[in-house]
C-alpha positions in Angstrom: -29.1 -63.8 -34.4 -25.6 -63.8 -35.8 -25.0 -60.5 -34.1 -26.3 -61.8 -30.9 -24.3 -65.0 -31.2 -21.2 -62.9 -32.0 -21.9 -60.6 -29.0 -22.3 -63.7 -26.8 -19.1 -65.2 -28.1 -17.3 -61.9 -27.5 -18.7 -61.8 -24.0 -17.4 -65.4 -23.4 -14.0 -64.5 -24.7 -14.0 -61.3 -22.7 -14.9 -63.3 -19.5 -12.1 -65.8 -20.4 -9.6 -63.0 -20.9 -10.7 -61.3 -17.6 -10.3 -64.7 -15.8 -6.8 -65.1 -17.4 -5.9 -61.5 -16.4 -7.0 -62.1 -12.8 -5.1 -65.4 -12.7 -2.0 -63.8 -14.1 -2.3 -60.9 -11.6 -2.6 -63.4 -8.8 0.4 -65.4 -10.1 2.4 -62.1 -10.3 1.5 -61.2 -6.7 2.6 -64.7 -5.5 5.8 -64.5 -7.5 6.5 -61.0 -6.3 6.0 -62.0 -2.7 8.3 -65.1 -3.2 10.9 -62.8 -4.8 10.7 -60.3 -1.9 11.1 -63.2 0.6 14.2 -64.4 -1.2 15.6 -60.9 -1.3 15.0 -60.5 2.5 16.6 -64.0 3.1 19.6 -63.1 0.9 20.1 -59.8 2.9 19.8 -61.7 6.2 22.3 -64.4 5.0 24.7 -61.7 3.8 24.5 -60.0 7.2 25.2 -63.4 8.9 28.1 -64.0 6.6 29.5 -60.6 7.4 29.2 -61.2 11.2 30.9 -64.6 10.8 33.7 -63.1 8.8 34.2 -60.3 11.3 34.2 -62.8 14.2 36.9 -64.8 12.4 39.1 -61.9 11.5 41.1 -62.4 14.8 41.3 -66.1 14.5 44.6 -67.8 13.5 44.7 -70.9 11.3 45.5 -74.0 13.4 48.4 -75.0 11.0 50.0 -71.5 11.4 49.7 -71.6 15.2 51.0 -75.2 15.3 54.0 -74.3 13.1 54.9 -71.2 15.2 54.7 -73.2 18.4 56.8 -76.1 17.0 59.4 -73.6 15.8 59.3 -71.9 19.2 60.1 -75.1 21.0 62.7 -76.4 18.5 64.7 -73.2 18.2 65.6 -72.1 21.8 68.1 -69.5 20.5 65.3 -67.6 18.6 62.5 -67.9 21.2 62.6 -64.2 22.2 62.4 -63.1 18.6 59.6 -65.6 17.8 57.7 -64.6 21.0 57.9 -60.9 20.0 56.6 -61.8 16.6 53.7 -63.8 18.0 52.9 -61.0 20.5 52.8 -58.5 17.7 50.7 -60.6 15.2 48.3 -62.0 17.8 47.8 -58.7 19.7 49.0 -59.7 23.1 47.8 -57.3 25.8 50.1 -55.4 28.1 49.2 -58.0 30.9 50.2 -60.8 28.5 53.5 -59.1 27.8 54.2 -58.6 31.5 53.4 -62.3 32.2 55.8 -63.4 29.4 58.5 -61.2 30.7 58.5 -59.0 27.6 57.6 -55.9 29.6 59.0 -54.9 32.9 57.3 -52.8 35.5 59.2 -49.6 36.0 59.6 -48.4 39.6 57.6 -45.4 40.5 59.6 -42.2 40.6 61.0 -41.5 44.0 59.0 -38.6 45.4 59.9 -38.9 49.1 63.2 -38.0 50.7 65.3 -41.0 51.5 65.3 -40.0 55.2 61.4 -39.6 55.4 59.8 -41.1 58.4 57.3 -43.9 58.2 54.4 -41.5 59.1 55.6 -39.1 56.4 55.6 -42.0 53.9 52.1 -43.1 55.0 50.7 -39.5 54.7 52.3 -39.2 51.2 50.8 -42.6 50.2 47.3 -41.5 51.4 47.6 -38.1 49.5 48.7 -40.0 46.3 45.7 -42.4 46.6 43.3 -39.4 47.0 44.8 -37.8 43.9 44.5 -41.1 41.9 40.8 -41.5 43.0 40.0 -38.0 42.0 41.8 -38.4 38.6 39.9 -41.6 37.9 36.6 -39.9 38.6 37.3 -37.0 36.3 39.1 -38.9 33.4 37.1 -40.3 30.5 37.8 -43.9 29.6 40.3 -44.3 26.8 43.2 -46.5 26.0 45.8 -44.0 27.1 43.9 -42.9 30.2 45.2 -45.7 32.4 48.6 -44.2 32.7 47.1 -40.8 33.4 44.8 -42.3 36.0 47.7 -43.8 37.9 50.4 -41.2 38.4 53.2 -42.5 40.6 52.2 -46.1 40.1 54.2 -48.7 38.2 54.3 -48.2 34.5 54.9 -50.9 32.0 57.8 -50.4 29.6 58.5 -52.5 26.5 61.6 -54.7 26.6 63.4 -55.2 23.3 63.7 -58.9 22.4 67.1 -60.2 23.5 67.8 -57.3 25.8 68.5 -58.2 29.4 66.3 -56.6 32.2 67.9 -53.5 33.8 
């Protein structure tokens, strides 16, 4: 009887230990799943943060912009210098620089004789337009390709601050 009682007690303890093991395994699975969700959420949040930081890389602090504009208005004698600095820091486009008068359009090179007739000038114009269209079709898009696509057309040249237009 005592051996049977000991065996029965051992079986009860074994069953309790097995139940505890199963409960611990179940808890481990739940904790692992929770941890994995937190890791995934952390990765997503880091990606969002990175995108936000990249999106704000080109933004200028309001107080800096306000200070530059106030200084621009207050110091008329240094406006060209300040405008050149703003254009450089803020990445003004060529169109922006043209609009501000910081670039001037160069005249196309004269490729017609001064005494050419109107019909000769028109034929020359049509020939040039055909060449431009063909060049645009065959050129890959790149930052420097615009000038190559438009031979004979106006080309923007940078004006130095304080220099008078020629």
